[in-house]
N, CA, C and O atoms as a GROMACS GRO file, in nm:
protein
  264
    1MET      N    1  -1.989  -0.086   0.080
    1MET     CA    2  -1.838  -0.195   0.087
    1MET      C    3  -1.732  -0.103   0.181
    1MET      O    4  -1.714   0.017   0.166
    2ASN      N    5  -1.685  -0.165   0.252
    2ASN     CA    6  -1.570  -0.084   0.323
    2ASN      C    7  -1.391  -0.080   0.198
    2ASN      O    8  -1.327  -0.153   0.122
    3ASP      N    9  -1.388   0.067   0.257
    3ASP     CA   10  -1.276   0.104   0.139
    3ASP      C   11  -1.160   0.055   0.182
    3ASP      O   12  -1.193   0.018   0.294
    4VAL      N   13  -1.027   0.024   0.169
    4VAL     CA   14  -0.880  -0.045   0.190
    4VAL      C   15  -0.811   0.076   0.172
    4VAL      O   16  -0.816   0.145   0.071
    5ASN      N   17  -0.738   0.103   0.287
    5ASN     CA   18  -0.633   0.211   0.254
    5ASN      C   19  -0.490   0.143   0.283
    5ASN      O   20  -0.443   0.083   0.380
    6CYS      N   21  -0.431   0.187   0.126
    6CYS     CA   22  -0.335   0.107   0.104
    6CYS      C   23  -0.236   0.162   0.201
    6CYS      O   24  -0.203   0.083   0.289
    7SER      N   25  -0.194   0.253   0.204
    7SER     CA   26  -0.111   0.299   0.322
    7SER      C   27  -0.042   0.188   0.427
    7SER      O   28   0.073   0.149   0.453
    8LYS      N   29  -0.217   0.150   0.487
    8LYS     CA   30  -0.180   0.073   0.577
    8LYS      C   31  -0.139  -0.051   0.608
    8LYS      O   32  -0.095  -0.102   0.711
    9CYS      N   33  -0.177  -0.113   0.431
    9CYS     CA   34  -0.143  -0.236   0.388
    9CYS      C   35   0.045  -0.307   0.395
    9CYS      O   36   0.132  -0.238   0.343
   10LEU      N   37   0.079  -0.425   0.453
   10LEU     CA   38   0.177  -0.485   0.423
   10LEU      C   39   0.249  -0.452   0.287
   10LEU      O   40   0.357  -0.397   0.270
   11HIS      N   41   0.139  -0.512   0.172
   11HIS     CA   42   0.213  -0.554   0.017
   11HIS      C   43   0.228  -0.427  -0.056
   11HIS      O   44   0.272  -0.424  -0.172
   12PHE      N   45   0.183  -0.291   0.030
   12PHE     CA   46   0.195  -0.128  -0.027
   12PHE      C   47   0.311  -0.104  -0.062
   12PHE      O   48   0.388  -0.155   0.020
   13TYR      N   49   0.376  -0.042  -0.156
   13TYR     CA   50   0.505   0.034  -0.189
   13TYR      C   51   0.506   0.162  -0.268
   13TYR      O   52   0.416   0.192  -0.347
   14VAL      N   53   0.651   0.263  -0.233
   14VAL     CA   54   0.636   0.353  -0.310
   14VAL      C   55   0.741   0.298  -0.445
   14VAL      O   56   0.839   0.225  -0.428
   15THR      N   57   0.694   0.351  -0.579
   15THR     CA   58   0.831   0.374  -0.703
   15THR      C   59   0.888   0.450  -0.666
   15THR      O   60   0.866   0.522  -0.569
   16TYR      N   61   1.036   0.446  -0.788
   16TYR     CA   62   1.079   0.518  -0.772
   16TYR      C   63   1.050   0.570  -0.939
   16TYR      O   64   1.157   0.594  -0.995
   17LYS      N   65   0.976   0.584  -0.994
   17LYS     CA   66   0.896   0.590  -1.119
   17LYS      C   67   0.796   0.673  -1.107
   17LYS      O   68   0.689   0.635  -1.058
   18PRO      N   69   0.818   0.807  -1.153
   18PRO     CA   70   0.724   0.911  -1.115
   18PRO      C   71   0.560   0.914  -1.213
   18PRO      O   72   0.454   0.971  -1.188
   19ARG      N   73   0.600   0.829  -1.326
   19ARG     CA   74   0.461   0.784  -1.371
   19ARG      C   75   0.382   0.694  -1.330
   19ARG      O   76   0.265   0.693  -1.370
   20PHE      N   77   0.438   0.579  -1.226
   20PHE     CA   78   0.377   0.485  -1.189
   20PHE      C   79   0.417   0.482  -1.045
   20PHE      O   80   0.475   0.376  -1.018
   21PRO      N   81   0.406   0.554  -0.954
   21PRO     CA   82   0.424   0.593  -0.850
   21PRO      C   83   0.375   0.471  -0.747
   21PRO      O   84   0.460   0.435  -0.665
   22TYR      N   85   0.277   0.420  -0.745
   22TYR     CA   86   0.262   0.340  -0.614
   22TYR      C   87   0.233   0.175  -0.704
   22TYR      O   88   0.193   0.155  -0.819
   23GLY      N   89   0.277   0.067  -0.584
   23GLY     CA   90   0.265  -0.066  -0.594
   23GLY      C   91   0.221  -0.139  -0.488
   23GLY      O   92   0.238  -0.111  -0.370
   24CYS      N   93   0.163  -0.236  -0.534
   24CYS     CA   94   0.116  -0.348  -0.472
   24CYS      C   95   0.262  -0.478  -0.514
   24CYS      O   96   0.302  -0.502  -0.628
   25LYS      N   97   0.299  -0.522  -0.423
   25LYS     CA   98   0.403  -0.705  -0.388
   25LYS      C   99   0.297  -0.739  -0.400
   25LYS      O  100   0.272  -0.717  -0.518
   26ALA      N  101   0.206  -0.784  -0.351
   26ALA     CA  102   0.069  -0.930  -0.337
   26ALA      C  103  -0.011  -0.963  -0.520
   26ALA      O  104  -0.060  -1.068  -0.563
   27PHE      N  105   0.009  -0.800  -0.602
   27PHE     CA  106  -0.081  -0.877  -0.660
   27PHE      C  107   0.071  -0.883  -0.754
   27PHE      O  108   0.090  -0.984  -0.821
   28GLY      N  109   0.183  -0.762  -0.757
   28GLY     CA  110   0.258  -0.708  -0.865
   28GLY      C  111   0.231  -0.666  -0.973
   28GLY      O  112   0.243  -0.702  -1.090
   29ILE      N  113   0.165  -0.530  -0.883
   29ILE     CA  114   0.080  -0.438  -0.997
   29ILE      C  115   0.173  -0.278  -0.932
   29ILE      O  116   0.211  -0.261  -0.816
   30ILE      N  117   0.189  -0.179  -1.053
   30ILE     CA  118   0.249  -0.067  -0.987
   30ILE      C  119   0.142   0.001  -1.089
   30ILE      O  120   0.085  -0.057  -1.181
   31SER      N  121   0.127   0.152  -1.048
   31SER     CA  122  -0.015   0.195  -1.035
   31SER      C  123  -0.045   0.376  -1.018
   31SER      O  124  -0.051   0.420  -0.903
   32ARG      N  125  -0.062   0.462  -1.125
   32ARG     CA  126  -0.074   0.596  -1.117
   32ARG      C  127  -0.162   0.620  -0.950
   32ARG      O  128  -0.119   0.693  -0.860
   33LYS      N  129  -0.308   0.525  -0.944
   33LYS     CA  130  -0.355   0.575  -0.835
   33LYS      C  131  -0.318   0.432  -0.716
   33LYS      O  132  -0.232   0.345  -0.730
   34ASN      N  133  -0.411   0.449  -0.608
   34ASN     CA  134  -0.346   0.360  -0.545
   34ASN      C  135  -0.434   0.196  -0.547
   34ASN      O  136  -0.555   0.171  -0.545
   35PRO      N  137  -0.294   0.089  -0.554
   35PRO     CA  138  -0.329  -0.027  -0.607
   35PRO      C  139  -0.459  -0.111  -0.612
   35PRO      O  140  -0.482  -0.204  -0.688
   36TYR      N  141  -0.555  -0.049  -0.494
   36TYR     CA  142  -0.730  -0.088  -0.430
   36TYR      C  143  -0.781  -0.069  -0.549
   36TYR      O  144  -0.815  -0.161  -0.624
   37LEU      N  145  -0.791   0.082  -0.581
   37LEU     CA  146  -0.872   0.115  -0.720
   37LEU      C  147  -0.915   0.044  -0.806
   37LEU      O  148  -1.030   0.013  -0.836
   38GLU      N  149  -0.754  -0.001  -0.878
   38GLU     CA  150  -0.696  -0.056  -0.977
   38GLU      C  151  -0.784  -0.186  -1.001
   38GLU      O  152  -0.861  -0.202  -1.095
   39ILE      N  153  -0.753  -0.298  -0.872
   39ILE     CA  154  -0.793  -0.380  -0.822
   39ILE      C  155  -0.947  -0.413  -0.804
   39ILE      O  156  -0.989  -0.527  -0.822
   40ARG      N  157  -1.056  -0.271  -0.757
   40ARG     CA  158  -1.171  -0.267  -0.758
   40ARG      C  159  -1.214  -0.279  -0.916
   40ARG      O  160  -1.279  -0.364  -0.977
   41SER      N  161  -1.165  -0.187  -0.945
   41SER     CA  162  -1.204  -0.141  -1.157
   41SER      C  163  -1.189  -0.260  -1.275
   41SER      O  164  -1.213  -0.254  -1.395
   42ILE      N  165  -1.140  -0.371  -1.189
   42ILE     CA  166  -1.032  -0.498  -1.285
   42ILE      C  167  -1.187  -0.598  -1.227
   42ILE      O  168  -1.286  -0.625  -1.295
   43SER      N  169  -1.167  -0.625  -1.119
   43SER     CA  170  -1.280  -0.736  -1.051
   43SER      C  171  -1.394  -0.702  -0.973
   43SER      O  172  -1.461  -0.795  -0.927
   44GLY      N  173  -1.426  -0.587  -0.951
   44GLY     CA  174  -1.536  -0.571  -0.901
   44GLY      C  175  -1.585  -0.588  -0.742
   44GLY      O  176  -1.702  -0.570  -0.709
   45THR      N  177  -1.490  -0.622  -0.657
   45THR     CA  178  -1.444  -0.641  -0.539
   45THR      C  179  -1.328  -0.537  -0.467
   45THR      O  180  -1.265  -0.461  -0.542
   46ASN      N  181  -1.300  -0.536  -0.308
   46ASN     CA  182  -1.226  -0.483  -0.250
   46ASN      C  183  -1.093  -0.636  -0.246
   46ASN      O  184  -1.091  -0.759  -0.261
   47CYS      N  185  -1.007  -0.530  -0.216
   47CYS     CA  186  -0.876  -0.632  -0.217
   47CYS      C  187  -0.855  -0.734  -0.146
   47CYS      O  188  -0.835  -0.711  -0.027
   48ALA      N  189  -0.852  -0.853  -0.182
   48ALA     CA  190  -0.860  -1.006  -0.096
   48ALA      C  191  -0.752  -0.989  -0.019
   48ALA      O  192  -0.772  -1.000   0.102
   49LEU      N  193  -0.618  -0.960  -0.062
   49LEU     CA  194  -0.455  -0.989   0.023
   49LEU      C  195  -0.437  -0.869   0.091
   49LEU      O  196  -0.320  -0.830   0.098
   50PHE      N  197  -0.541  -0.786   0.152
   50PHE     CA  198  -0.466  -0.697   0.251
   50PHE      C  199  -0.441  -0.762   0.362
   50PHE      O  200  -0.493  -0.871   0.383
   51GLN      N  201  -0.350  -0.697   0.459
   51GLN     CA  202  -0.287  -0.728   0.560
   51GLN      C  203  -0.198  -0.556   0.616
   51GLN      O  204  -0.133  -0.460   0.574
   52LYS      N  205  -0.267  -0.626   0.758
   52LYS     CA  206  -0.254  -0.493   0.793
   52LYS      C  207  -0.108  -0.449   0.870
   52LYS      O  208  -0.073  -0.501   0.975
   53ARG      N  209  -0.024  -0.340   0.795
   53ARG     CA  210   0.085  -0.302   0.824
   53ARG      C  211   0.127  -0.296   0.997
   53ARG      O  212   0.052  -0.234   1.074
   54LYS      N  213   0.248  -0.363   1.046
   54LYS     CA  214   0.244  -0.388   1.183
   54LYS      C  215   0.319  -0.283   1.240
   54LYS      O  216   0.434  -0.288   1.195
   55LYS      N  217   0.305  -0.196   1.313
   55LYS     CA  218   0.428  -0.060   1.400
   55LYS      C  219   0.512  -0.125   1.448
   55LYS      O  220   0.484  -0.223   1.517
   56ASN      N  221   0.639  -0.085   1.423
   56ASN     CA  222   0.728  -0.080   1.496
   56ASN      C  223   0.712  -0.006   1.584
   56ASN      O  224   0.682   0.113   1.579
   57VAL      N  225   0.745  -0.125   1.743
   57VAL     CA  226   0.782  -0.037   1.852
   57VAL      C  227   0.899  -0.044   1.915
   57VAL      O  228   0.916  -0.083   2.031
   58ASN      N  229   0.962  -0.014   1.859
   58ASN     CA  230   1.138  -0.032   1.876
   58ASN      C  231   1.201   0.093   1.886
   58ASN      O  232   1.295   0.121   1.960
   59ILE      N  233   1.128   0.185   1.788
   59ILE     CA  234   1.191   0.326   1.776
   59ILE      C  235   1.165   0.385   1.870
   59ILE      O  236   1.051   0.365   1.913
   60LYS      N  237   1.262   0.495   1.954
   60LYS     CA  238   1.318   0.548   2.047
   60LYS      C  239   1.203   0.667   2.002
   60LYS      O  240   1.154   0.645   1.891
   61LYS      N  241   1.158   0.775   2.065
   61LYS     CA  242   1.102   0.870   2.035
   61LYS      C  243   1.227   0.975   2.122
   61LYS      O  244   1.182   1.038   2.218
   62LYS      N  245   1.331   0.987   2.099
   62LYS     CA  246   1.436   1.066   2.175
   62LYS      C  247   1.482   1.138   2.003
   62LYS      O  248   1.498   1.062   1.907
   63GLY      N  249   1.494   1.244   1.993
   63GLY     CA  250   1.526   1.344   1.925
   63GLY      C  251   1.528   1.316   1.709
   63GLY      O  252   1.444   1.245   1.655
   64ARG      N  253   1.590   1.356   1.666
   64ARG     CA  254   1.582   1.291   1.535
   64ARG      C  255   1.614   1.168   1.469
   64ARG      O  256   1.653   1.085   1.551
   65LEU      N  257   1.613   1.133   1.375
   65LEU     CA  258   1.670   1.028   1.303
   65LEU      C  259   1.750   0.981   1.234
   65LEU      O  260   1.784   0.863   1.228
   66ALA      N  261   1.806   1.114   1.144
   66ALA     CA  262   1.899   1.109   1.023
   66ALA      C  263   2.018   1.236   1.086
   66ALA      O  264   2.116   1.267   1.019
   0.00000   0.00000   0.00000
C-alpha cells in the first residue's frame, strides 16, 4: 500500500481545536490523527480523494513575509 501524506493534499487543513487538530474538507471530518489514518481504519483502503496541493510560484523569496 502506498501511504498518502495528508500535509501535501489540497483538502487537508489544521483546525483551531486542540483536541481535534487535523481535518479533511473532502470527507468532512476532524481527527486527533491524520485523516488518512481514520479513512484507512474505517474503509481498509487508502484515501480515494487525495489531490496534490499546488505550490504557489508567485511568492518572491526576498526577506521576511510578516
